[in-house]
BAKE-36366 format. One record per residue (C-alpha): residue number from 1; x negated, y, z. Coordinates in steps of 0.05 Angstrom, whole numbers, plus 5000, padded with zeros to 4 digits. Layout:
! BAKE-36366
(pt NUM (X Y Z))
...
***
This chain:
! BAKE-36366
(pt 1 (7503 8988 4107))
(pt 2 (7519 8946 4045))
(pt 3 (7487 8998 3999))
(pt 4 (7424 8999 4043))
(pt 5 (7420 8924 4044))
(pt 6 (7429 8918 3969))
(pt 7 (7374 8971 3960))
(pt 8 (7328 8934 4009))
(pt 9 (7338 8866 3975))
(pt 10 (7323 8898 3907))
(pt 11 (7259 8930 3935))
(pt 12 (7237 8864 3966))
(pt 13 (7235 8835 3896))
(pt 14 (7174 8877 3881))
(pt 15 (7107 8841 3888))
(pt 16 (7072 8901 3921))
(pt 17 (7115 8896 3983))
(pt 18 (7078 8835 4009))
(pt 19 (7011 8831 4046))
(pt 20 (6992 8767 4008))
(pt 21 (6984 8748 3935))
(pt 22 (7051 8745 3898))
(pt 23 (7053 8712 3830))
(pt 24 (7128 8716 3822))
(pt 25 (7189 8737 3862))
(pt 26 (7258 8704 3860))
(pt 27 (7321 8720 3898))
(pt 28 (7372 8669 3922))
(pt 29 (7437 8683 3958))
(pt 30 (7484 8644 4002))
(pt 31 (7549 8666 4035))
(pt 32 (7510 8689 4097))
(pt 33 (7437 8700 4075))
(pt 34 (7390 8730 4024))
(pt 35 (7327 8689 4010))
(pt 36 (7269 8722 3974))
(pt 37 (7216 8674 3945))
(pt 38 (7150 8712 3941))
(pt 39 (7086 8677 3924))
(pt 40 (7073 8619 3971))
(pt 41 (7127 8641 4021))
(pt 42 (7202 8649 4029))
(pt 43 (7235 8703 4070))
(pt 44 (7306 8693 4095))
(pt 45 (7347 8754 4116))
(pt 46 (7415 8747 4148))
(pt 47 (7473 8787 4121))
(pt 48 (7506 8836 4171))
(pt 49 (7570 8795 4176))
(pt 50 (7621 8776 4229))
(pt 51 (7660 8716 4204))
(pt 52 (7687 8693 4271))
(pt 53 (7647 8629 4272))
(pt 54 (7583 8671 4265))
(pt 55 (7565 8743 4284))
(pt 56 (7505 8776 4251))
(pt 57 (7536 8845 4257))
(pt 58 (7479 8879 4295))
(pt 59 (7404 8882 4283))
(pt 60 (7392 8853 4352))
(pt 61 (7437 8794 4338))
(pt 62 (7400 8781 4272))
(pt 63 (7334 8782 4308))
(pt 64 (7359 8732 4360))
(pt 65 (7386 8684 4308))
(pt 66 (7323 8688 4267))
(pt 67 (7284 8665 4328))
(pt 68 (7335 8610 4341))
(pt 69 (7329 8587 4269))
(pt 70 (7254 8579 4276))
(pt 71 (7261 8542 4343))
(pt 72 (7313 8493 4317))
(pt 73 (7282 8479 4249))
(pt 74 (7212 8466 4275))
(pt 75 (7241 8401 4302))
(pt 76 (7249 8370 4233))
(pt 77 (7206 8416 4189))
(pt 78 (7150 8444 4232))
(pt 79 (7105 8458 4173))
(pt 80 (7157 8499 4137))
(pt 81 (7177 8549 4191))
(pt 82 (7122 8599 4204))
(pt 83 (7157 8650 4248))
(pt 84 (7198 8714 4248))
(pt 85 (7172 8778 4215))
(pt 86 (7198 8849 4214))
(pt 87 (7217 8888 4152))
(pt 88 (7196 8960 4164))
(pt 89 (7196 9026 4127))
(pt 90 (7255 9049 4085))
(pt 91 (7304 9009 4043))
(pt 92 (7271 9038 3981))
(pt 93 (7199 9026 4004))
(pt 94 (7198 8968 4054))
(pt 95 (7137 8930 4080))
(pt 96 (7128 8870 4126))
(pt 97 (7105 8871 4199))
(pt 98 (7079 8942 4196))
(pt 99 (7092 9011 4225))
(pt 100 (7158 9048 4221))
(pt 101 (7229 9032 4239))
(pt 102 (7252 8960 4237))
(pt 103 (7302 8952 4181))
(pt 104 (7312 8877 4186))
(pt 105 (7283 8813 4213))
(pt 106 (7265 8755 4167))
(pt 107 (7249 8682 4178))
(pt 108 (7183 8667 4142))
(pt 109 (7177 8598 4112))
(pt 110 (7128 8562 4067))
(pt 111 (7156 8561 3997))
(pt 112 (7170 8496 3959))
(pt 113 (7198 8486 3889))
(pt 114 (7273 8485 3885))
(pt 115 (7267 8421 3845))
(pt 116 (7245 8387 3911))
(pt 117 (7315 8393 3940))
(pt 118 (7351 8326 3944))
(pt 119 (7411 8352 3906))
(pt 120 (7365 8363 3846))
(pt 121 (7328 8297 3840))
(pt 122 (7343 8222 3838))
(pt 123 (7352 8188 3904))
(pt 124 (7314 8122 3900))
(pt 125 (7328 8068 3953))
(pt 126 (7263 8076 3993))
(pt 127 (7276 8150 4000))
(pt 128 (7346 8140 4028))
(pt 129 (7318 8086 4074))
(pt 130 (7266 8135 4101))
(pt 131 (7317 8190 4108))
(pt 132 (7364 8147 4149))
(pt 133 (7309 8126 4196))
(pt 134 (7283 8197 4203))
(pt 135 (7352 8223 4222))
(pt 136 (7365 8165 4269))
(pt 137 (7298 8176 4304))
(pt 138 (7315 8251 4309))
(pt 139 (7382 8236 4341))
(pt 140 (7353 8185 4389))
(pt 141 (7300 8235 4411))
(pt 142 (7351 8288 4431))
(pt 143 (7375 8294 4503))
(pt 144 (7451 8289 4512))
(pt 145 (7490 8352 4527))
(pt 146 (7499 8366 4601))
(pt 147 (7571 8347 4621))
(pt 148 (7583 8416 4650))
(pt 149 (7563 8450 4585))
(pt 150 (7630 8436 4553))
(pt 151 (7597 8419 4487))
(pt 152 (7632 8364 4448))
(pt 153 (7697 8364 4487))
(pt 154 (7757 8345 4445))
(pt 155 (7782 8416 4447))
(pt 156 (7716 8444 4420))
(pt 157 (7715 8390 4366))
(pt 158 (7786 8407 4344))
(pt 159 (7781 8483 4344))
(pt 160 (7732 8491 4285))
(pt 161 (7773 8440 4246))
(pt 162 (7835 8484 4250))
(pt 163 (7792 8546 4238))
(pt 164 (7767 8517 4172))
(pt 165 (7839 8509 4148))
(pt 166 (7856 8579 4171))
(pt 167 (7795 8610 4137))
(pt 168 (7810 8574 4071))
(pt 169 (7883 8595 4072))
(pt 170 (7864 8668 4087))
(pt 171 (7820 8672 4025))
(pt 172 (7859 8632 3974))
(pt 173 (7930 8642 3951))
(pt 174 (7940 8581 3907))
(pt 175 (8005 8540 3917))
(pt 176 (7972 8473 3898))
(pt 177 (7915 8486 3947))
(pt 178 (7965 8504 4001))
(pt 179 (8001 8437 3992))
(pt 180 (7935 8398 4001))
(pt 181 (7917 8440 4062))
(pt 182 (7985 8426 4093))
(pt 183 (7974 8351 4084))
(pt 184 (7903 8355 4112))
(pt 185 (7926 8395 4172))
(pt 186 (7982 8346 4188))
(pt 187 (7933 8288 4184))
(pt 188 (7880 8324 4225))
(pt 189 (7929 8339 4281))
(pt 190 (7956 8268 4284))
(pt 191 (7887 8236 4279))
(pt 192 (7859 8282 4333))
(pt 193 (7915 8260 4380))
(pt 194 (7899 8187 4365))
(pt 195 (7823 8197 4374))
(pt 196 (7824 8244 4434))
(pt 197 (7801 8191 4483))
(pt 198 (7748 8164 4435))
(pt 199 (7719 8234 4425))
(pt 200 (7716 8245 4500))
(pt 201 (7686 8176 4511))
(pt 202 (7630 8189 4462))
(pt 203 (7616 8255 4497))
(pt 204 (7611 8222 4565))
(pt 205 (7569 8165 4535))
(pt 206 (7517 8217 4512))
(pt 207 (7528 8221 4437))
(pt 208 (7537 8297 4438))
(pt 209 (7468 8327 4425))
(pt 210 (7436 8389 4395))
(pt 211 (7438 8363 4324))
(pt 212 (7423 8394 4257))
(pt 213 (7495 8414 4242))
(pt 214 (7489 8426 4167))
(pt 215 (7461 8361 4142))
(pt 216 (7470 8358 4066))
(pt 217 (7425 8346 4007))
(pt 218 (7415 8420 3994))
(pt 219 (7381 8426 4062))
(pt 220 (7333 8368 4051))
(pt 221 (7270 8371 4008))
(pt 222 (7218 8320 3986))
(pt 223 (7152 8357 3978))
(pt 224 (7098 8310 3956))
(pt 225 (7114 8250 3999))
(pt 226 (7139 8291 4058))
(pt 227 (7213 8297 4077))
(pt 228 (7233 8365 4103))
(pt 229 (7302 8373 4135))
(pt 230 (7313 8447 4144))
(pt 231 (7366 8502 4154))
(pt 232 (7397 8474 4217))
(pt 233 (7455 8515 4244))
(pt 234 (7429 8570 4290))
(pt 235 (7488 8618 4292))
(pt 236 (7537 8578 4334))
(pt 237 (7517 8527 4387))
(pt 238 (7585 8494 4384))
(pt 239 (7570 8475 4312))
(pt 240 (7504 8440 4328))
(pt 241 (7518 8412 4398))
(pt 242 (7560 8358 4366))
(pt 243 (7571 8283 4363))
(pt 244 (7515 8251 4323))
(pt 245 (7570 8219 4282))
(pt 246 (7591 8288 4258))
(pt 247 (7520 8302 4237))
(pt 248 (7514 8240 4193))
(pt 249 (7585 8248 4167))
(pt 250 (7563 8311 4131))
(pt 251 (7508 8275 4092))
(pt 252 (7552 8214 4077))
(pt 253 (7607 8260 4051))
(pt 254 (7557 8301 4011))
(pt 255 (7527 8240 3978))
(pt 256 (7597 8214 3961))
(pt 257 (7618 8282 3933))
(pt 258 (7556 8281 3889))
(pt 259 (7574 8213 3861))
(pt 260 (7517 8179 3899))
(pt 261 (7561 8123 3925))
(pt 262 (7506 8071 3930))
(pt 263 (7462 8122 3965))
(pt 264 (7517 8139 4015))
(pt 265 (7528 8066 4032))
(pt 266 (7453 8053 4036))
(pt 267 (7444 8113 4083))
(pt 268 (7502 8095 4128))
(pt 269 (7483 8022 4135))
(pt 270 (7411 8036 4149))
(pt 271 (7427 8090 4200))
(pt 272 (7476 8044 4236))
(pt 273 (7431 7983 4238))
(pt 274 (7370 8025 4258))
(pt 275 (7406 8065 4313))
(pt 276 (7455 8011 4335))
(pt 277 (7510 8064 4339))
(pt 278 (7566 8026 4304))
(pt 279 (7615 8063 4350))
(pt 280 (7604 8124 4305))
(pt 281 (7650 8090 4254))
(pt 282 (7709 8102 4300))
(pt 283 (7706 8177 4285))
(pt 284 (7667 8179 4220))
(pt 285 (7725 8190 4172))
(pt 286 (7754 8243 4219))
(pt 287 (7688 8281 4214))
(pt 288 (7681 8269 4140))
(pt 289 (7747 8305 4129))
(pt 290 (7721 8361 4173))
(pt 291 (7655 8365 4135))
(pt 292 (7689 8368 4067))
(pt 293 (7731 8425 4093))
(pt 294 (7668 8460 4118))
(pt 295 (7642 8460 4047))
(pt 296 (7709 8483 4020))
(pt 297 (7709 8541 4070))
(pt 298 (7639 8562 4050))
(pt 299 (7662 8564 3978))
(pt 300 (7725 8603 3996))
(pt 301 (7683 8655 4032))
(pt 302 (7635 8662 3974))
(pt 303 (7693 8668 3924))
(pt 304 (7716 8731 3960))
(pt 305 (7648 8766 3958))
(pt 306 (7646 8821 3906))
(pt 307 (7578 8805 3876))
(pt 308 (7599 8736 3849))
(pt 309 (7601 8733 3773))
(pt 310 (7659 8702 3734))
(pt 311 (7621 8639 3714))
(pt 312 (7599 8625 3786))
(pt 313 (7669 8640 3811))
(pt 314 (7700 8590 3762))
(pt 315 (7649 8536 3784))
(pt 316 (7663 8553 3857))
(pt 317 (7738 8544 3848))
(pt 318 (7727 8477 3814))
(pt 319 (7681 8452 3869))
(pt 320 (7728 8476 3924))
(pt 321 (7785 8436 3894))
(pt 322 (7739 8375 3890))
(pt 323 (7722 8380 3964))
(pt 324 (7795 8385 3983))
(pt 325 (7812 8324 3942))
(pt 326 (7754 8286 3972))
(pt 327 (7778 8304 4042))
(pt 328 (7847 8279 4023))
(pt 329 (7817 8213 3998))
(pt 330 (7788 8200 4068))
(pt 331 (7858 8201 4097))
(pt 332 (7883 8142 4056))
(pt 333 (7894 8075 4091))
(pt 334 (7879 8010 4055))
(pt 335 (7875 7936 4072))
(pt 336 (7808 7919 4105))
(pt 337 (7762 7863 4084))
(pt 338 (7717 7816 4124))
(pt 339 (7664 7774 4091))
(pt 340 (7615 7726 4123))
(pt 341 (7551 7707 4087))
(pt 342 (7528 7639 4111))
(pt 343 (7472 7592 4094))
(pt 344 (7407 7562 4118))
(pt 345 (7343 7602 4125))
(pt 346 (7316 7620 4056))
(pt 347 (7384 7613 4022))
(pt 348 (7385 7687 4003))
(pt 349 (7439 7713 4050))
(pt 350 (7406 7779 4067))
(pt 351 (7381 7791 3996))
(pt 352 (7451 7784 3967))
(pt 353 (7482 7821 4026))
(pt 354 (7437 7881 4015))
(pt 355 (7462 7885 3943))
(pt 356 (7535 7876 3964))
(pt 357 (7532 7932 4015))
(pt 358 (7513 7982 3961))
(pt 359 (7562 7957 3909))
(pt 360 (7621 7958 3957))
(pt 361 (7634 8001 4019))
(pt 362 (7615 7946 4068))
(pt 363 (7584 7954 4137))
(pt 364 (7531 7900 4140))
(pt 365 (7516 7864 4205))
(pt 366 (7452 7822 4208))
(pt 367 (7444 7769 4261))
(pt 368 (7367 7775 4260))
(pt 369 (7371 7849 4278))
(pt 370 (7428 7844 4329))
(pt 371 (7394 7786 4365))
(pt 372 (7331 7828 4375))
(pt 373 (7373 7888 4396))
(pt 374 (7403 7846 4452))
(pt 375 (7333 7837 4479))
(pt 376 (7313 7910 4469))
(pt 377 (7265 7893 4412))
(pt 378 (7254 7930 4346))
(pt 379 (7277 7892 4285))
(pt 380 (7206 7878 4260))
(pt 381 (7182 7851 4327))
(pt 382 (7148 7783 4324))
(pt 383 (7164 7744 4387))
(pt 384 (7127 7679 4371))
(pt 385 (7187 7643 4399))
(pt 386 (7186 7568 4397))
(pt 387 (7246 7528 4373))
(pt 388 (7299 7534 4427))
(pt 389 (7254 7582 4466))
(pt 390 (7236 7655 4470))
(pt 391 (7296 7696 4445))
(pt 392 (7322 7635 4406))
(pt 393 (7348 7592 4463))
(pt 394 (7420 7566 4453))
(pt 395 (7453 7615 4499))
(pt 396 (7419 7673 4464))
(pt 397 (7448 7648 4399))
(pt 398 (7518 7649 4430))
(pt 399 (7506 7719 4455))
(pt 400 (7486 7740 4385))
(pt 401 (7549 7712 4353))
(pt 402 (7590 7745 4409))
(pt 403 (7558 7812 4392))
(pt 404 (7570 7803 4318))
(pt 405 (7643 7787 4332))
(pt 406 (7651 7849 4377))
(pt 407 (7619 7894 4325))
(pt 408 (7661 7864 4269))
(pt 409 (7723 7876 4311))
(pt 410 (7702 7949 4323))
(pt 411 (7687 7960 4249))
(pt 412 (7754 7933 4226))
(pt 413 (7790 7974 4279))
(pt 414 (7754 8035 4251))
(pt 415 (7782 8023 4182))
(pt 416 (7717 7998 4150))
(pt 417 (7702 7933 4114))
(pt 418 (7649 7888 4145))
(pt 419 (7599 7836 4119))
(pt 420 (7570 7790 4172))
(pt 421 (7503 7759 4153))
(pt 422 (7485 7697 4195))
(pt 423 (7471 7624 4185))
(pt 424 (7541 7603 4211))
(pt 425 (7520 7530 4210))
(pt 426 (7575 7511 4259))
(pt 427 (7648 7510 4237))
(pt 428 (7677 7541 4301))
(pt 429 (7634 7603 4291))
(pt 430 (7661 7612 4221))
(pt 431 (7733 7599 4244))
(pt 432 (7726 7652 4298))
(pt 433 (7714 7705 4244))
(pt 434 (7769 7678 4200))
(pt 435 (7816 7687 4259))
(pt 436 (7792 7759 4268))
(pt 437 (7809 7773 4195))
(pt 438 (7878 7743 4205))
(pt 439 (7889 7788 4266))
(pt 440 (7876 7850 4225))
(pt 441 (7911 7825 4163))
(pt 442 (7845 7833 4128))
(pt 443 (7822 7800 4064))
(pt 444 (7773 7745 4083))
(pt 445 (7720 7708 4044))
(pt 446 (7662 7662 4059))
(pt 447 (7601 7673 4017))
(pt 448 (7567 7605 4023))
(pt 449 (7496 7605 3996))
(pt 450 (7460 7540 3981))
(pt 451 (7396 7517 3949))
(pt 452 (7357 7451 3946))
(pt 453 (7318 7438 4010))
(pt 454 (7251 7442 3974))
(pt 455 (7269 7511 3948))
(pt 456 (7289 7533 4019))
(pt 457 (7223 7508 4047))
(pt 458 (7183 7546 3996))
(pt 459 (7222 7611 4008))
(pt 460 (7214 7606 4084))
(pt 461 (7139 7596 4078))
(pt 462 (7134 7658 4033))
(pt 463 (7177 7700 4079))
(pt 464 (7136 7684 4141))
(pt 465 (7078 7721 4109))
(pt 466 (7117 7786 4104))
(pt 467 (7119 7839 4158))
(pt 468 (7182 7875 4134))
(pt 469 (7232 7819 4146))
(pt 470 (7267 7813 4214))
(pt 471 (7276 7738 4207))
(pt 472 (7229 7693 4246))
(pt 473 (7258 7627 4223))
(pt 474 (7202 7578 4206))
(pt 475 (7202 7509 4175))
(pt 476 (7219 7475 4242))
(pt 477 (7281 7519 4248))
(pt 478 (7300 7504 4177))
(pt 479 (7295 7429 4187))
(pt 480 (7334 7431 4252))
(pt 481 (7390 7474 4223))
(pt 482 (7393 7432 4160))
(pt 483 (7404 7370 4203))
(pt 484 (7459 7402 4245))
(pt 485 (7495 7442 4192))
(pt 486 (7570 7429 4190))
(pt 487 (7596 7433 4118))
(pt 488 (7655 7475 4098))
(pt 489 (7722 7441 4110))
(pt 490 (7775 7436 4056))
(pt 491 (7811 7494 4090))
(pt 492 (7748 7537 4089))
(pt 493 (7736 7522 4015))
(pt 494 (7802 7557 4002))
(pt 495 (7768 7622 4023))
(pt 496 (7697 7608 4000))
(pt 497 (7652 7626 3942))
(pt 498 (7597 7574 3940))
(pt 499 (7534 7596 3903))
(pt 500 (7472 7557 3887))
(pt 501 (7421 7612 3893))
(pt 502 (7366 7572 3858))
(pt 503 (7405 7588 3794))
(pt 504 (7412 7662 3812))
(pt 505 (7482 7675 3782))
(pt 506 (7495 7744 3753))
(pt 507 (7513 7795 3807))
(pt 508 (7571 7823 3766))
(pt 509 (7603 7754 3765))
(pt 510 (7595 7747 3840))
(pt 511 (7630 7813 3850))
(pt 512 (7688 7793 3804))
(pt 513 (7696 7726 3838))
(pt 514 (7694 7756 3908))
(pt 515 (7743 7811 3890))
(pt 516 (7791 7758 3863))
(pt 517 (7783 7715 3925))
(pt 518 (7794 7773 3973))
(pt 519 (7856 7797 3935))
(pt 520 (7891 7729 3936))
(pt 521 (7952 7724 3978))
(pt 522 (7997 7673 3943))
(pt 523 (7949 7627 3908))
(pt 524 (7956 7555 3932))
(pt 525 (7900 7525 3975))
(pt 526 (7886 7473 3921))
(pt 527 (7876 7527 3868))
(pt 528 (7832 7568 3914))
(pt 529 (7790 7508 3931))
(pt 530 (7778 7493 3858))
(pt 531 (7758 7566 3844))
(pt 532 (7711 7566 3903))
(pt 533 (7669 7509 3874))
(pt 534 (7641 7557 3822))
(pt 535 (7565 7549 3820))
(pt 536 (7569 7493 3872))
(pt 537 (7509 7446 3864))
(pt 538 (7525 7378 3837))
(pt 539 (7524 7322 3888))
***
């Protein structure tokens, strides 16, 4: 069988095999597939393997999974997936969709340049933004798994995690790798026990859906201006009927592994604020460890295949070790941090917060977005609410701060840092979040943004003309809040960094000052108050 397949793949690299013009032929190989790029098309043939977690061992199974691949991938890349074709004839002289015995089935796709893959091009902010919204929309469009299906139960979540470790151990006999695997297995078992009820709750709440299952940069392409997300898992329903948190964990992990830290933070924040599923953070690191081990397992399988050259094998061993070390990094516990960005409309809270959430691993909560979510409105909705009316009546404001507090509590409990972006004009609201930080033993800082009133008025007027800003604060709101704003107390100044944004201080200095403020434990309140007055406007 292996000889016949090798002969067939070699023959398929001849241009005359195809019923369409072929200007060149290229062959790509993964641990489970052969892909032949011929002219304007790509043909994907599954290897006759049984790896436990997949079974392509018979021709009929390969046909079925080719059809499943087309069905699943047309959800996110309908223009790429054209259908299933037969490979007929003999291994030495094959042809497509013609007479003679069927040798194999192939998924036919439209070809695109390999340079279009996201792991081969720069990831600019707008692209990450679009990708996060695209995946969130996809997840929101999927029906939840039927309770009786058994998909997404804690047991089905845990089983492939242990299987990954078993598969890696079976293919590698390296003492240093074994030590890392032992530590990861111990952490996985303990974390699973702690998260069992959370995993089950997310299943019953409807977060287990027929997802992509293999969501990393190598399975996403930008062709022209069109994003194609392809190669969803077809071979095992348990690996795609999963928690949506597991789906995004793969891409976040992959971005971090590739050194795209700002992109990973940008993607995660945009996905969370667009979908509203902040509860995904409770299990995200658990799934990130799993996803890193999935990639390590794939490499371990490929390293044992005989056709791999020495240079590729050396690179594979290096990457495998990197994935194991990345997985181990996700198991580390550190002191959490809570920041609140406060200031009047136009003070620059959101602008600075958007920069902070990419420089540091912060989950960013925005009052303008969460207020509208409470009323079932999209973030860009314009409600034409009057002052103290519409969705801006006083009780709605209290509801909004209550929601921000609940979410901040959840985020800290999940082991993530949080940045809360709201006006916080009243001292009790600020103190409530300071108390939350004390409860978690978290580092706490107030990022207090100020500017002269005339500057704020001009900024608010300009912002009202934009359609991409969720804020609806107008000049009347600014004047009312300016009149009722309660200044920071002496105690609050001990935790505050006050910035006059009309002077636009260097961002690197802001980061240094904030890091110093968050790390302080023994500095006297008087010293901290003096440090906090950096960039404070003169009276």
